[in-house]
C-alpha positions in Angstrom: 0.0 0.0 0.0 1.6 3.1 -1.3 1.1 6.4 0.5 0.3 9.1 -2.0 1.1 12.8 -1.7 -2.6 13.6 -1.4 -2.9 11.2 1.6 0.1 12.9 3.3 -1.4 16.3 2.8 -4.8 15.1 4.0 -3.3 13.6 7.1 -1.2 16.8 7.8 -4.3 19.0 7.4 -6.3 16.8 9.8 -3.5 16.9 12.4 -3.0 20.6 12.0 -6.7 21.3 12.3 -6.9 19.1 15.4 -4.0 20.9 16.9 -5.5 24.3 16.1 -8.9 23.4 17.5 -7.1 22.1 20.7 -5.1 25.3 21.0 -8.1 27.6 20.5 -10.2 25.5 23.0 -7.4 25.6 25.6 -7.0 29.3 25.1 -10.8 30.0 25.5 -11.1 27.7 28.6 -8.1 29.4 30.2 -9.3 32.9 29.4 -12.8 32.1 30.7 -11.5 30.6 33.9 -9.2 33.6 34.5 -12.1 36.0 33.9 -14.4 34.0 36.3 -11.7 33.9 38.9 -11.3 37.7 38.7 -15.0 38.2 39.1 -15.2 35.7 42.0 -12.3 37.5 43.8 -13.9 40.9 43.2 -17.2 39.6 44.6 -15.4 38.2 47.6 -13.7 41.5 48.3 -17.0 43.3 47.9 -18.7 41.0 50.4 -15.7 41.1 52.8 -15.8 44.9 52.7 -19.5 45.0 53.5 -19.0 42.6 56.4 -16.2 44.8 57.7 -18.3 47.9 57.4 -21.1 46.2 59.3 -18.7 45.1 62.0 -17.3 48.6 62.3 -20.8 50.0 62.7 -21.8 47.4 65.2 -18.7 48.2 67.3 -19.6 51.9 67.4 -23.2 51.0 68.2 -22.2 48.8 71.1 -20.1 51.5 72.7 -22.8 54.1 72.1 -25.4 51.9 73.8 -23.0 51.4 76.7 -22.6 55.2 76.9 -26.4 55.5 76.8 -26.9 52.9 79.6 -24.4 54.7 81.8 -26.0 58.1 81.2 -29.6 56.8 81.9 -28.2 55.3 85.1 -26.8 58.7 85.9 -30.3 60.3 85.1 -32.1 57.8 87.4 -29.6 58.3 90.2 -29.7 62.1 89.8 -33.5 62.0 90.1 -33.0 60.4 93.5 -30.4 62.9 94.5 -27.5 60.5 94.0 -24.6 60.3 91.6 -22.9 57.3 90.0 -20.7 55.1 92.2 -16.9 55.6 91.8 -16.7 52.4 89.7 -19.5 53.4 87.4 -18.0 56.9 87.0 -14.7 55.4 86.0 -16.6 53.2 83.5 -18.4 56.2 82.1 -15.1 58.0 81.6 -13.6 55.0 79.8 -16.7 54.7 77.7 -16.6 58.4 76.7 -13.0 57.9 75.6 -13.8 54.7 73.8 -16.8 56.4 72.0 -14.5 59.1 70.8 -12.0 56.5 69.5 -14.7 54.5 67.8 -15.4 57.4 65.4 -12.4 56.1 63.5 -14.4 52.9 62.8 -17.2 55.0 61.3 -14.8 56.9 59.1 -13.3 53.6 57.9 -16.7 52.2 57.2 -17.8 55.4 55.3 -14.6 55.4 53.2 -15.1 51.7 52.2 -18.6 52.4 51.2 -17.6 55.3 49.0 -14.9 53.2 47.5 -17.5 50.5 46.6 -19.7 53.2 45.1 -22.4 52.9 47.8 -22.7 56.6 48.4 -26.2 56.5 49.7 -25.1 54.1 52.5 -22.0 56.1 53.2 -24.2 59.2 53.6 -26.3 57.2 56.1 -23.2 56.3 58.0 -22.1 59.9 58.1 -25.5 61.0 59.4 -25.3 58.2 62.0 -21.9 59.7 63.1 -23.5 63.1 63.3 -26.3 61.7 65.4 -23.8 60.1 67.8 -21.8 63.3 68.0 -25.0 65.1 69.0 -25.8 62.3 71.5 -22.5 62.9 73.2 -22.9 66.7 73.2 -26.5 66.8 74.4 -26.8 63.8 76.7 -24.1 63.8 79.2 -23.6 63.4 82.9 -24.1 66.8 84.5 -27.0 67.8 82.3 -29.6 68.2 84.9 -32.4 68.7 82.3 -32.2 65.1 81.1 -35.0 62.7 81.8 -35.7 59.0 81.1 -38.1 59.8 78.4 -35.5 61.8 76.5 -33.0 59.0 76.9 -35.5 56.4 75.7 -36.3 58.5 72.6 -32.6 58.9 71.8 -32.0 55.2 72.2 -35.0 54.4 69.8 -33.6 56.9 67.3 -30.1 55.4 67.5 -31.5 51.9 67.0 -33.7 53.1 64.1 -30.7 54.7 62.3 -28.7 51.5 62.8 -31.5 49.4 61.4 -31.8 51.7 58.3 -28.1 51.3 57.6 -28.2 47.5 58.0 -31.2 47.2 55.8 -29.3 49.1 53.1 -26.2 47.0 53.6 -28.3 43.8 53.4 -29.9 45.0 50.1 -26.4 45.7 48.7 -25.2 42.4 50.0 -28.0 40.5 48.3 -27.6 42.4 45.1 -23.9 42.0 45.0 -21.7 43.6 42.4 
C-alpha cells in the first residue's frame, strides 16, 4: 500500500486542524477561567468589605449603647439625688474615651462604602456619626435637664438609624456587584 502525496497532505491537514482546535479550545477555557476567577475574587472582596463595614458600625453602636446605659443610670440616680458610684463613674469616663476612639471605625466604614460606590449608604453612616456626636454633646452626665423619656427617645432613634443602615447594607449584600 503506497502512500500518495494527497494522503500525506490530507493527514497533515487533519493533524493541523486538530491541533489548532485544541489550541483555541485551551485558550478559550483558560481565558474564561481567568475571567471568572477575577469576578469571583472581586465579589469576595465586595462581600468582605460590606461585612467589615457592618462590623465597624456594630462596634460603634455597642459603645454608644454602653454610653447611653451609663447616662440613663446617671439620670435615674440624679433623680433620687445620688450620683454614680466611683466604679460606674470610671466606667463612664472609659466609655466616653472609647466612644471618641470609635469614630475612626465609622470613618473607615464610610470610606469603604464610598470606594465601593455605595454613596447612599456612606451618607447614612455619616448621618449616624453626626447623630452620635449630638448624642455625646447633648446627653451627658451633669446635664440636669435630662429625663428618662428623652433618653428612651434617643435610644430608639439610635436603633432606628442603625436598622436603616443595616437594611441598606443587606440590600447591597444580596444584590452583590
